[in-house]
N, C-alpha and C positions, 0 to 999 in steps of 0.2 A: 271614411268613418273608421273607428278603431274596432278591431275584432276582439271579442270577449269569448271566454269559454262557454258562457251561458248567459241568456238575457230573457227579458219578458217581451213577447210580441205585442207591440202597441196596437195592432189591429184586432187581435183576438184574445189578448190578455191571458195567454197560456205560455208556460216556459218553453223555450225553443233553444236549439243549438245555433249560435251565431256563426255563420260560415265566414271564412276568411276571404271576403269579397270587398274590395275597396271601390267606392263610387264617389264622385264629387258630391259635396254637400247639397248642391242644387244642380244636379246633372241636367245640363241643357236648358235650365230655366231662365238664365239671364240672356239679355240681348248681346249679340256680338258687336265688336267695335264698329261704329258707323251705322248700325242698323237702327235708325231712329223710329221707324214705324212698326218694328217687330215682325216683319214678314220673312226674316232670315235671309234676306238678300239686300246688299248695299247697292243702291241704284239711284236713278234720277229722282225717284220719289223722296229718298232721304236727302239728296242734295237740295231739293226744293225746300224741305223743312229747315235745313241748316241756313240757307240763304235768307229765308223768311225771318230768321231770328238773328241775323248778322248784327254784331255790335251790342246785342243785349247782354245783360248780366245773367249768367246761368243758362237760361233757355228752358222752356217748359217741356221740350221734347227730348232733352238730353243732348242738345246740339253742342254744349260746352264739353266736348269730348276730352280735352286735356285737363279739365277741372281748374282752369286758372281764373274763372269768374267772368270771362267775356267770350262770346262766340266770335271767332276770328280766323285768320289765316292758318294758324296751327291746327285748328279743328277741321278746316277744309282739307288740309294736307293729310290728316289722319283718315278722314272719310275716303278720300280718293285712293289712299294706299290700301284700304280694305275693300275696294270695289269688287263686287261679284258675290257669289253665294257664300253664306256663312258656313263655318265648320259645323258638322253634325256629329253628335256624340253617339257612339255605339257602346252599350254596356259591356263591361268586361266579361260577362258570362255568355254573351251572345255573338253570333256571326250574322252580319248584315246581309240581307237578300235584296232589299230595295230601300234606298235612302228616303226618297220622296214618295208620298202617297200617290198611287195610281188613280187617276180620275175615273177610270172605268170600274174600279173596285170601291173606293171611297167616294161615293156619288154625292155626298153632302158637302157642298163647297165650304161652308163655315167650319165644318169639322176638319176638312183638308187644311184650311188656313191655321187652325189651332194646332194641328199636328206639326206643321212646319214651324210654327212659332215656338214649339217646345224645345227645338234644337236637338231632338232625338231621332234616331233612325226609325222609320215607319214599320218596316217588315223585317223581322229577324227570325232566326231559329236559336233556341237554347242549345248551345254547343254540346253539352253533355247528353241531353235526352233527345235532341233533334226534333223537339216539339216546335212547330211554327207558331209565332206570336205576332200580333199586331198592336201598335201603340194606340191607347185610348187617351186623348188629351184631357186636361182639366176642363171643367165647364159647369154651367148651371142649368138645371132642368126641373120640370115638375114631375115628382114621383108619386105613384099611386094611380088609382082609377080616375082618369080625367074625363073619359068619354064613355058613358054607359048607354045602353039602349034596351029596348024590349027583349031583343035577342040575347044580349050579353049584359045583364045588370051588374052594377058594381056591388061587390061584397063588402061587408062592414070592415073586414080586415085589410081591405085595400084603400080605406078612407081614413082621414081626408087627404085629397091630393095636396102636396106641399112642396115648396121650392127647396131644392137641395143644391149645394155647391160642392163640387169635388175640386180640391185645390192642387192636387198633384197628378201628374201623368202616371200611367201604369201600363204594363203589357198584359195582354190576355190571349189565351189560346185561340187560334183561328177556328179550331174545331174542338169538339168534345174529345177527351182522351180516349184513345182506341184500345182494343184488346191487345194489339201488338205492342203498343207503347207501354201498357201496364206490365205485360209479360216480360218485356225486355228489362224492366227495372226490378221486378220482384221475382221472376222465375216461375210465376204461376198465373193462371187465368181463372178467376172466380165466376166468370160470366155464365148466365143461363144460356144465352144465345151464342154458343160457341160452335155451332154446326151450320152446314149449308142448308138452303131451302130452294124452292122453285123460284123465289124472288132474289135470293142472295147466293150466288155461286161460291164454291169452296174458296177460290182465290181471293174473294172479297170479305170473307169472314173476319180476318184479322183487322179489317177497317171498320167493323161494327164498333160502336162505343162500348167501353167496358161498363158493366153494371154488376149488381149485387156486391157493391162496395160500400161499406159504411163510412160515415164521416170520420170515425176514428181510423179506419184502414187508410183512408185517403191522406190523413195527416202524415202517416209514415212515409208514403210515397212522396209527398210534397217536401217534407223536411229534408229528406235525403237528397233532393234535387235543388234545394234553395228556393222553392216556390211557395205559393200560398193559394188559398181560395179567394176569389173576389168578395168584397163585402156585398151586402144586398143592394146598397145604393149604387155601387160600381157596376154590378151586374145589370141593373135596370137601365142605367145611363148607356151602357154599351149595347144593350139589346134594343132600346128605343132608337138610338142613333139619330136623334133630332126629331123624332116623331112623337105625337101625343095620342095616336089612335090605338085601338086594341092590338093591332098587329103592326110590325115595323114596315109594312108596305104602304103605310098611310091609308089603309083600308079599314072600314068599319063593318064589313060584312065577311061572312065565312067564305065567300066565293074566292078570295085571294089566298086562303090559307094553304090549300093543297100545293101551291107552288113554293111555299115557304117552309113547310113542316111535315114531318111524318106524325100523324095523329090517328085517332080511332077510325076515321073514314077511309084512310088510304094506306095504312101501315100493314094490313093483313096480319095484325096481332104479333108484331115482332119489331125489333130494332133494325135499322138499315145502316149501311156504310156511311160514315160521316161525309158531309160536303155534297150530298146528292140533291139538295134543295137550294133555291136561290139565297144569296147572302143579303144581309141588311146593308144600310148605307155606310157602315164602317168596315164592311168586308167579312163579318162573322157569319158562320153557317150554323144551322141547327140550334140557335138560341131559343127557338120555339120547337117543341116536339122532340121526337126521338127518345131522349131520356131526360128526366128531371135532373137538375144540376145543383149539387150542394153549394151553399155559400158559407162564408165564415161566421156569420152572425148567429147568436142565439135568437130564437124566434119568440115574438110576442104578438098576438093578434091585435092588441091595442097600441102598439109602439108608435104608430104614425101620429097619434095624438100628442106625443111628447118628444118626437124625434128632433135632435139638434139639426139646424139648417146647414151646418158645415161638416163635411166628412163624417157622417153618422156611422157608428159601428154596431148598432143594435143594442139590446139590453145587456146589462153587466152579467147577468146570470140567467139560467133557464133550464128547462128539461128537454128541449128539442132544438135542433138546428134548422136553419132555413133551407128551402128548396125552391127553385125557380124554373119556369119555362115550359112545364107540361111534358108529356111523354107520348109514346106510340099508343098508349092505352086511353088517353084522355080525349074528351070532346073538344070542339072548337071553343066552347065557353070557358074552359079551363086553360086552354093553350093560348094565353094572352100575355102581353108584355108586363102587365101590372099584377097578374095573379100570383098569389103566394101560397106556399104549402110548407109542411114541416114534418120531421120525424125525429125519433130519438137518435143520438149520435152513434149508437151501436146497431141501428137497423140496417138490414140489407134487403134489397128488393130488385127484381128484374126490370123495374122502370126507373132506377136511380143510378146516375153516373156523375160525372163532374167535368169541369173545364179549369185549366190552371191559370193563375195570375202570377205576375212577378213585378217587383219594383225595379226601376232603372238602376 
């Protein structure tokens, strides 16, 4: 892309400084040569597809690799020459930690396949900030309160559940931004919970999530680092990680929440170091509980009635920004994947932090 001195953020509709980062127009999105089934590996499966269309014009699977109109020997030679794993793209701002998704971390097999198909490295660190990030692939899911119960009824602002398609991959912080990460970038720490306790020893205090940061304060942190906040739809897709239940453990009862989140019944009224609870099926920790997480969208209680089905960005204007995930203060009924909250962009609260996102 071309770097400009200033531009308008397409996701948040606010002026931003365009950083001098060059990425491919469709980073990792296209199939590599010979990869006919899109699994990022040229193998016997692709060979079978090519042979099945031998002599045909064009070929529905892209088997006419050389584009001469007929599937034949030249295409076979090209496929065999590309045999093996496809090249994976590592964004220019990142350092790769793991190229392929670890099945013990990304436990949802469909999401693993989608990550591989994106052609992007799965686990990276932002080189400048050293914030660890995981790839979230494109996908379609049902957003909103899908499963209510007597214990956890659906609220009107979570309804109706509606299908949403995210068309582009993005990177998301594996953990909430910590006090140490905030201080390293800004030289200060606004957090209320900047002290040790009987539950959190002094050495672990820097790993507590930063809080008492407003949406406006967060923008300064993000823009300086070339990052952004996830949209509300991106956040929920990443949080659910293929599930439709109140919690990302596929559970409909509070019994599972203690293993996933710091909330009112187990937090002892304070934040805890990030990563202390079980991850979801995409590998993200603390998306439920610990601190509420700012998202990029303006908030509207009735937006789901009119939300676009593809890459929704939230309302054009508003007086409050969205918050997701619940916090150490909230009950199990509020600490759910579909629950929504909001506050003014200048509000600071000891229950509110954030998680970074970044485009490839």
